[in-house]
C-alpha positions in Angstrom: -75.6 15.4 3.8 -75.0 12.3 1.7 -75.1 12.6 -1.9 -73.6 16.1 -1.7 -70.7 16.9 -4.2 -67.8 19.4 -3.7 -65.2 20.5 -6.0 -61.6 19.4 -5.8 -58.6 19.0 -8.0 -58.5 15.8 -9.5 -55.8 14.1 -11.7 -56.7 10.4 -13.3 -53.3 10.0 -14.8 -49.6 11.0 -14.3 -48.2 13.9 -16.1 -47.6 17.7 -16.3 -49.9 20.3 -14.5 -52.5 20.3 -17.0 -53.8 16.6 -16.1 -55.2 18.3 -13.0 -58.6 19.5 -13.5 -61.3 20.7 -11.1 -64.4 18.4 -10.8 -67.0 17.4 -8.3 -66.3 14.6 -6.0 -68.5 13.1 -3.2 -68.5 15.0 -0.2 -66.7 12.9 2.5 -68.8 12.2 5.8 -67.4 12.3 9.4 -67.2 9.0 11.2 -68.2 9.1 14.9 -64.7 10.2 16.0 -64.0 12.4 13.1 -64.4 16.1 12.1 -65.5 17.5 8.8 -63.3 20.5 7.8 -64.3 23.0 5.2 -61.0 23.7 3.7 -60.3 27.3 3.1 -56.9 27.0 1.9 -54.2 24.3 1.1 -50.9 24.0 0.3 -49.2 22.6 -3.1 -45.8 21.4 -2.3 -43.0 19.5 -3.8 -44.3 16.2 -2.5 -47.5 16.8 -4.4 -45.9 17.5 -7.8 -44.0 14.3 -7.3 -47.1 12.5 -6.8 -48.9 14.0 -9.9 -45.8 13.0 -11.9 -45.5 9.6 -10.3 -41.8 10.1 -9.9 -39.6 9.0 -8.9 -40.2 5.6 -10.4 -40.0 3.8 -7.0 -42.3 6.4 -5.4 -45.1 4.9 -7.4 -45.3 1.9 -4.8 -47.2 4.8 -2.5 -48.6 6.7 -5.4 -49.9 4.2 -7.7 -48.2 1.6 -9.9 -49.9 2.6 -13.4 -52.4 5.4 -12.4 -52.7 7.7 -9.4 -54.0 5.9 -6.4 -54.8 9.3 -4.9 -56.5 11.3 -7.6 -57.1 14.2 -5.2 -53.7 15.5 -3.7 -52.8 17.9 -1.0 -51.8 17.0 2.8 -51.4 20.4 4.7 -54.6 22.6 5.1 -56.3 25.3 7.3 -60.1 25.8 7.2 -63.2 25.6 9.6 -64.8 22.6 11.5 -68.2 22.0 9.4 -69.4 19.1 11.5 -68.2 16.8 14.1 -69.1 12.9 14.9 -71.0 12.4 18.1 -67.7 11.2 19.9 -65.7 14.3 19.1 -65.0 16.3 22.1 -61.8 18.5 21.3 -63.3 20.6 18.6 -66.4 22.5 17.9 -68.5 23.4 14.8 -67.1 26.8 13.5 -63.5 26.4 15.0 -60.8 27.2 12.7 -58.2 24.9 12.5 -55.2 23.7 10.6 -53.5 20.4 10.2 -52.1 17.8 7.7 -53.5 14.3 6.7 -50.2 13.2 5.4 -49.5 10.3 4.4 -52.8 10.5 3.0 -53.8 13.1 0.3 -57.0 14.8 -0.5 -56.6 18.4 0.7 -57.1 20.0 -2.6 -61.0 19.8 -2.2 -63.8 21.6 -0.5 -63.7 19.3 2.5 -61.7 16.8 4.3 -62.4 14.4 7.2 -60.0 13.3 9.9 -60.0 11.9 13.3 -60.1 14.4 16.2 -56.9 13.0 17.6 -55.2 13.3 14.3 -52.7 15.9 13.1 -55.0 18.8 13.5 -55.2 21.9 15.9 -56.8 25.1 16.6 -55.6 27.7 14.1 -52.9 30.2 15.2 -55.1 33.4 15.6 -53.0 35.7 13.9 -52.5 34.4 10.9 -54.8 33.8 7.6 -56.0 30.4 6.5 -53.4 30.4 3.6 -50.5 31.1 6.1 -51.7 28.7 8.4 -51.7 26.0 5.6 -48.2 26.9 5.0 -47.2 26.6 8.9 -49.0 23.1 8.8 -45.8 21.3 7.3 -43.7 20.5 10.4 -40.8 19.0 8.4 -38.3 21.9 9.5 -39.1 21.4 13.3 -38.8 17.7 13.2 -35.4 17.8 11.3 -33.8 20.3 13.6 -34.9 19.6 16.7 -35.3 15.9 16.5 -32.9 14.6 14.0 -30.2 17.0 14.4 -30.6 18.0 18.0 -30.1 21.4 17.5 -28.4 23.3 20.2 -27.8 27.1 21.1 -24.5 28.4 19.7 -24.4 25.9 16.9 -23.5 27.0 13.4 -26.4 25.9 10.9 -26.5 26.2 7.0 -29.9 25.8 5.4 -29.7 25.1 1.7 -32.9 26.3 -0.1 -33.4 28.8 2.6 -36.3 30.9 0.9 -38.4 28.0 0.1 -41.5 26.6 2.1 -39.6 24.4 4.5 -36.4 26.3 4.2 -38.1 29.9 5.2 -39.4 27.9 8.3 -36.1 26.2 9.0 -34.3 29.3 8.9 -36.5 30.8 11.7 -36.5 27.5 13.9 -33.0 27.7 13.8 -32.5 31.3 15.0 -35.2 30.4 17.6 -33.3 27.5 18.9 -30.0 30.1 19.1 -28.1 28.8 16.2 -26.0 31.1 14.1 -27.8 30.5 10.7 -26.4 30.9 7.1 -28.9 30.6 4.5 -28.4 29.5 0.8 -30.7 30.9 -2.1 -30.6 32.7 -5.1 -29.8 36.5 -5.6 -33.3 37.8 -5.6 -34.4 36.0 -2.3 -31.3 37.2 -0.2 -33.3 40.3 1.4 -36.1 37.8 2.5 -33.6 35.4 4.0 -32.1 38.0 5.9 -35.1 39.1 7.2 -36.0 35.8 8.1 -33.0 36.0 10.7 -30.2 34.6 8.8 -26.9 36.3 9.9 -25.2 35.6 6.6 -26.7 34.5 3.4 -24.6 32.8 0.1 -26.1 33.4 -3.3 -25.6 29.8 -4.8 -25.4 31.3 -8.2 -22.2 33.2 -7.3 -20.6 31.0 -4.6 -20.5 27.2 -3.7 -20.9 27.1 -0.1 -19.1 23.9 0.2 -15.9 25.9 -1.2 -16.5 29.1 0.7 -14.3 28.2 3.7 -16.9 28.1 6.4 -17.9 25.2 8.3 -20.7 24.0 10.3 -22.3 21.8 12.8 -25.5 21.2 10.8 -26.3 21.4 7.0 -29.9 21.0 6.2 -30.2 20.3 2.6 -34.1 21.1 2.0 -33.3 22.2 -1.7 -31.6 18.6 -2.6 -29.3 19.9 -4.4 -26.0 19.1 -2.6 -25.0 15.6 -1.2 -23.4 14.3 1.8 -20.2 13.5 0.3 -19.9 17.4 -1.0 -20.6 18.7 2.5 -19.0 16.4 4.4 -15.7 18.7 3.9 -17.5 21.7 5.6 -19.0 19.7 8.5 -17.5 20.0 11.9 -16.7 16.8 13.6 -19.9 15.4 15.3 -21.6 17.4 12.4 -24.6 16.0 10.8 -26.0 16.6 7.0 -29.8 16.3 6.8 -31.7 16.2 3.6 -35.4 15.9 2.7 -34.7 14.5 -0.8 -34.4 10.4 -0.8 -31.6 9.0 -2.9 -29.9 5.5 -3.1 -26.8 7.3 -1.9 -28.4 8.7 1.3 -30.0 5.3 2.1 -26.5 3.7 2.3 -24.9 6.5 4.1 -27.2 6.8 6.9 -26.8 3.4 8.6 -22.9 3.4 7.5 -22.5 7.2 9.3 -24.4 6.0 12.2 -21.8 3.5 13.1 -18.7 5.0 11.5 -17.0 8.3 11.4 -17.8 11.5 13.1 -20.2 13.1 10.8 -23.6 11.8 10.1 -26.0 11.7 6.8 -29.7 11.7 7.9 -32.8 11.5 5.5 -36.3 11.1 7.2 -39.9 10.9 6.0 -41.7 13.2 8.5 -45.1 12.8 7.0 -45.0 9.1 8.1 -44.9 9.7 11.7 -47.8 8.9 14.1 -50.6 11.6 14.1 -50.2 12.3 17.7 -46.3 13.5 17.3 -47.4 15.5 14.5 -50.4 17.0 16.6 -47.8 18.0 19.2 -45.8 19.7 16.6 -48.4 21.7 15.4 -49.1 22.9 18.8 -45.3 24.2 19.1 -46.0 25.8 15.8 -49.1 27.4 16.8 -47.4 28.7 20.0 -44.4 30.1 18.0 -46.7 31.7 15.4 -48.7 33.2 18.0 -45.9 34.9 19.6 -44.5 36.0 16.3 -41.3 33.9 16.4 -42.3 32.0 13.3 -44.1 34.0 10.4 -45.1 31.8 7.6 -44.0 33.2 4.0 -46.6 32.6 1.4 -45.1 33.3 -2.2 -48.2 32.9 -4.0 -51.9 32.0 -3.8 -54.1 30.6 -6.5 -57.9 30.0 -6.7 -58.5 26.2 -6.9 -59.7 26.8 -10.6 -55.9 27.7 -11.3 -54.5 24.9 -9.5 -52.4 23.8 -12.7 -50.6 27.2 -12.7 -49.7 26.7 -9.0 -48.0 23.2 -10.0 -46.5 25.2 -12.7 -45.1 27.4 -10.1 -44.1 24.7 -7.8 -42.5 22.8 -10.9 -40.4 25.7 -11.9 -38.4 25.6 -8.7 -36.7 28.5 -7.0 -39.9 29.8 -5.4 -40.4 32.1 -2.3 -42.2 30.4 0.3 -45.2 28.4 0.1 -47.5 27.9 -2.9 -51.3 27.7 -1.8 -54.4 27.3 -3.3 -57.5 28.9 -2.1 -61.2 27.6 -1.9 -64.1 29.6 -2.7 
């Protein structure tokens, strides 16, 4: 109903986790072709932390130059269809769904609206809302399948293998038939092995770029290495993938695409068309329902404690996804 308000995590200025407070915001109203989703759970990711801080400085072109353009953050969600516009035919009221509104924000709230042909799909029946929110980020699928063209039998290293994206990347690489090495800290070695990695490197003890092994694909989810460091352990025709934009990678990507036998690739998967992201959600749903992809949720916080969720994300070295749940 018009005039209603809902609770949301709101930040009116850039800063540490404490700038985020819970406040009432207007409840969104679906347009003719939109669904209104009652959010049950939403992921709190690294991008949310960067947007909250307004860093790096050049990202403020999207986040807002002087103050947040998106006072309510959050992209990946799971919940129930509360209402639907008259032109909607794909979803019915009460249906459980999961998806993403990236590159927009606003999922750290009681409700979100998005087009029925947006990046949204029926929730996998065998996972919770919190787990579905953790699955809604298709970054790992896009990088390994589309950017690397991963094939069975290839050797893959995932740096940051225990995190939200890394834990899915390990499982997807195994699903594609790759031989997977995971890089993480000592406390998470058992988890990464359980996810299917055939070998695990504890980065606090060993530098994987000097361990004597070579790879066809290095997926640097943690963003703690570089193409120049990893090039020496890439096989001919190999590719270094990273989720961390930097001036160096923006130069290296077009250069290595034309010269040499090893490529450097960075991509902004949230900027892809909604139709592509929706198809990825359907793939993820199928894999999750077949238990080929198991979501890893490191911690759940109620919305009232979202500042604590941000502190956990900012601290790094986390296990799986960090999720906020709505009452």
